[in-house]
N, C-alpha and C positions, 0 to 999 in steps of 0.2 A: 768286631775288628780283630783281624788276624795278627798276632803278635810276630816281630821278627825275629830272626835267629837268637841275636845278641841276648834280647829279653827272656827267650825261652831258656837260653844257656844259664842267666842269671837267676831265673826260677829253681832250675835243677842244682846249681851250685849253693842256693840257700835252703836246701833241704826239699825241695817238691820234684822228687825223683820221677813222678808220674807225667811231670811236663815233658821228659826226655821222648815219651812216645809221639809227640809232636813232631820232632825233628826226625824220628823213625820214619813216621808215614811222610813227611815232607820229602825225604831223600831216599827211600827204600828202593824205588824204581830205578832210579839212575844209578844207584850203588850196585843194585842188582846186574844192571846191564853192563856196567864196566867192568865187574867180576867175570860175567860171561865172556867178555872180550879174552879174557886170558884162559879159562878153564873148558869152555864150550861143553859144559855138562850142567845139566839144571841142578842136580841134587849137591852137587859139590859148590856150585855158586850160590845155592842158598844157604849151606854152611858156612863160605867164607863171608858171605855179605853180612851173616849175623855176628861171625867173628870181628869184622870191622866195626859194626855197631857197638859190640861190647868193648873193644878197644877205645873207641872214640868216647864212651861213657866213663870208662876207667880214667881216661886222661883229659877229661873235659875241662879239668882247671888248668892244663896246660895251655889251652886255647886263649891267646892273648888279643884277639881281635885285629891283628896287624893285616890280616887278610879276611875274605869273606869266609864264613863256615864251611861253604862248600869246597872251597880249595883245599882247606886244612883235613876234611874229610876224604877228598878225593887222594890227597897225600897218603892217608892211611890205607886206602884201598890199593893204591899202587904197591906200597911196602908190603901189605899182607899178601897180594897175590904173589909178588915176585919172591917172597919168602917160602910161601907154598910151592911154587913151581921149583925153586931150588930144592927144596927137601925131596921133591917127587921126582926131579929131573926129567919133566915131561917137555915137550915141545909146545911152545905158545901157540894157540890157535886163535885167531882172530873171530871176533863174533860177526855174524850175519848183521848185514847194513839195516835190514829190515826190522831187527830186534831194537835198534836204535833210535826208531821213531817213536817221538812222544806220544802218549795217550790223547792228547787232545788231538793230534793228526788223524788217529783212527776213529775219532768220533764225527769228524767231518762227513756229510752226505754227499756222495759222488756218483756221477754216473759209473756202471761196470766197466765202460770202456776206458775210463779215467783212471780206476783203480787198477785195471790190468796194465795199463802203461806205466803207471807209477811203480807197480810192482817190478816191472821188467826193468826199470831205469835203476830201481834199488838192487836188483840181482846183478846189473851190469857193475854199478858202483862196488857192491860186496865182493865181485870177484876181482875186480880192480885192486881193491885194498888189499886183499888177499897177495899180491904180487909185489906189495912194497915191504920194506924192512920194518920190523915191529914198531919201532918208536916213532918213524914216520906215520906209520897208521894210527898209532896213537894220538900223536899231535893233531892230526887231520880230525880225528873222532872228538877230541876235546874241544877243539876250536870251533868246529860246525855244529856237532851233536850236543855237546857239552856248554856250549857258549861261553866257555872260559877266555879270558883274556890273555894275551901273550905272558903277561907277567904272572897270571895264575898258572899257566902250563909250565912256566919255567920252576915254579915253586913244587908243582907236582910232579914234574920229571927230573928235578933236581939240575936244572939247566940256567945259563944265564938268559936274559930277555934276546941277546943277540943271537945266541945259538938256536933259541925257539924258532925266531924269525927266518934263519937260514934253513932249519930244518922243515918249516912250513912251505918256504918257497921251493925247495927241492922236491917235497913230496905232491906239491900241486903239480911241478913240470912232470914228475914222473907219473903221476895219474892220467895226466894230459896226453903222455906217451903211450901209456897203456890202454886207455880209451880208443885213442886213435889206431894203434896198432891190431888192437883185439876185437874191438866192437865198431869200426868205422861203417860197416853195412848196416848195423842196427841204429846207429846215429846218424845215418845218411851223409857221412863225411866224404 
């Protein structure tokens, strides 16, 4: 039986530091994916993801359980990456949508033509996401790819639930407009 996040955290806080590896394994792919959204450089992303897990470990006692551990962790991802970007004064580059696909999706056996069509659709979504403001692209990614609730996105992005709903609504409208104007032929619109 797999332990839930809270049980693993309790083990770590009670001196079983090795149990922290369970949390790292559980969240490393998604943390890496989110970090890549900010830096778009594999080497930097690996370093920043490692920093995120070090910070999470260091402040694990501060996790109160008022939200899911993943929400708390993604808040650390967000602040770590923004801090890194402020230091470097780099432009934030959005992660390719393809890299946001979960591992389970890549293991599904499909016909080559289905995979090609799926890849083309993901590339269109990726291109459309690049035309959105950073915060709207992040909100869409957290909602659809990260499967975070509106409340959790609010915590991660430091916004009220109402503001998240508005941001998601506007982002969806802009995505629709972008897809219709730039990819109408490919989508047979």
